[in-house]
C-alpha positions, 0 to 999 in steps of 0.5 A: 478577467473571466479567468480571475473571476473563476479562480476567485469563485467560492468553492462548491458544496461538494468540494467543501464536503470532500475537504471536510472528509479529508480533514475528518479522516486525517484526525481519525488516522492520527487518533488510531495511530496513537492507540494501534501499537500492537502490530508486529511490523511497528514494534519490530521497526521501533526495535530496529530503530532504537537498538538493531539486533543481529542479524537485522540491519540499519535501513535508511527507514529505521535510521530516520526513525532513530533520528526522530527518537534522538530528537524526542529524547533530547526534549526530555519528555520523560523516560519510557520503558519500551522493552516489554512492549517491543517484545510483545510481553505486555501492553504499554502504559499509555502515558503522555510521553509514550503517546508523544513518541508514538505520534512522532514515529508514526508521523512519517507514515501519516505524511506519506499517506497524505502525500499519496493522496495528493498524488492520487489527486494530481493523477485523477485530475490528469487522467480523468479531468478537472473535478475528479481529483478532490473526490479521489483524494477524499475516497483514498483518505476515507478508505478504512483499509488504507488506515488499517494497513498504513497508520495502524499496522505501522508499515513503510509500504506507502513509501514505494507506493509514493514512487509508483504514483509519482512515476505514473503521474510523470508518464501521464504528463508525457514526461516519459524519461523522468519516470525512470527516477521514481522507478529507480527509487521505488525498486530500491525500497521494495521490489514490486515497483518492478511491475510498473516498470514492466507495464510502462515498458510494454505500453511504450514499446507498443507506441513504437518507442525503443529508448523508453523501455530501455530507460525503464528497465535500466532504472529497475536494474539500477534500483536492484543494485541500489537495494543490494548496495544498501543491504551491504552498506548496513551489514546484511548479506544480500542473499540472507535478505531474501530468505526471511521477513523484516518490516524494512527489507524485502523477501522473495516471497513478497513477489514470487515464491511463497510457502505453498509451492502449489501457488508458485506456478499459478502466480507466475503463470498469471503474471506472464499471461496478463503481461501478454494480454496487456501487450495485446490489448488496445489500451491507449491514452493517459488512463492506459498505464493506471488501468494496466497496472491495476489489472496486473496487480489484481491478477498477480495478487489472486493466488498469494496470501498478502499481508495488509500493506501489500494490497495498498499498491492496488487501492489508488487505481481502484480509487480512480476507477471508483470515482468514475463508475459506482460499479467499481466502488462496489468491486473495490468494497467486495475485494477489500472485505474478502481480503480483510476477512482472510487476514482477520482469520489467518494473520495477527490482526487479532490476538488474545490481547489485541483487536486490530492492532489495538491492545484490549481496553475494557471487557468488550474488547477482551471478549471480542478479541477472544471470540475472534481468536477462537473462531480463527483457530476452529477446525471448520474455519481452518479447513472450510471457511478460509479456503473458500475465502481464498478461492473467492478472493482469487476469483474476484481478483481475476474477474476484475483483472479480466474485466479491465483487459476486455474493456481494453481502454474503452470508456465506460458509460460513467467515463463517457458521460463525465461527472 
């Protein structure tokens, strides 16, 4: 009877607040999705979905978007001229027909965002205990960087992240062999879930397991085979897919080699060093895999010039740390602000006719985008500010990664003291 009463108990004020935050964040994401259409990723993805040019290919992602477009077209909501917008020659006319198409094409990303948040909720409840899940879900949804890198950029990188979170949730629930399925699926979409397979293999091997690491690495190899099969199935040569960027394929620069060859050795050395440190650490328990994954992602990203979607992989685990300990919330804020400044000054977040993927509407946006665009091209910014920001980002990443390693699974005061 007491259990029934507890289940029927009115939710607390904090729970209602977290639900309100999630609902408000979702509304905000939908509205921004409608107006943030200047991203190269999203425009190219739509181009691939509607009329794939050579040498691009029809990926499962773009094939799904094409089916959505066909369904929208059959509803006869009106014809939309997408040519000038897709090629970047001119901003689109924000008609009702165009907005309905954009919402439909971004609906999978919004759904993935909600699904990732729900898996974070489940993972937090499993690893941290009951009561932490809703707070983690709200913090994920309210994170503006997630909205920028997902709904506004229009990338598909939430899909492999979904598989990563699912694999870690199964691992936390001690369904070890079941982890192989989402690992296989994640690697077949993008290669960086390989990191999680390495982490799980190391942690399992430290427990004296032999079959589990083989299962994880076998799933990764199967994922690679699936990826190259899909590449061949959709008419793109396997080697070619590793040499240039598209929003729906993988390039080798996303995991190991970048244009600045001096960073190749640094990134590789950092990856190998932290894999060894994780192997030698004292991590144990259900929180071991998320913490080890976060440490490796931070260490590896320290020396690379990541586009916004690639940093999404670390944010769920930073979120889990942040709900436990406010110092980690500050750490996540510093890390993401530094990355945001680098990307604003170095990438296409701001152009002459758009501001953070939103085409200019009004004099204030034109002035802001023009000012930021000119600042990014200034010689002092190029030769002094940008290198300093990159150095700061590398230092923060390594500092937080080492901090996790040195703690080695020991509970922080917040973790030990409970909510």
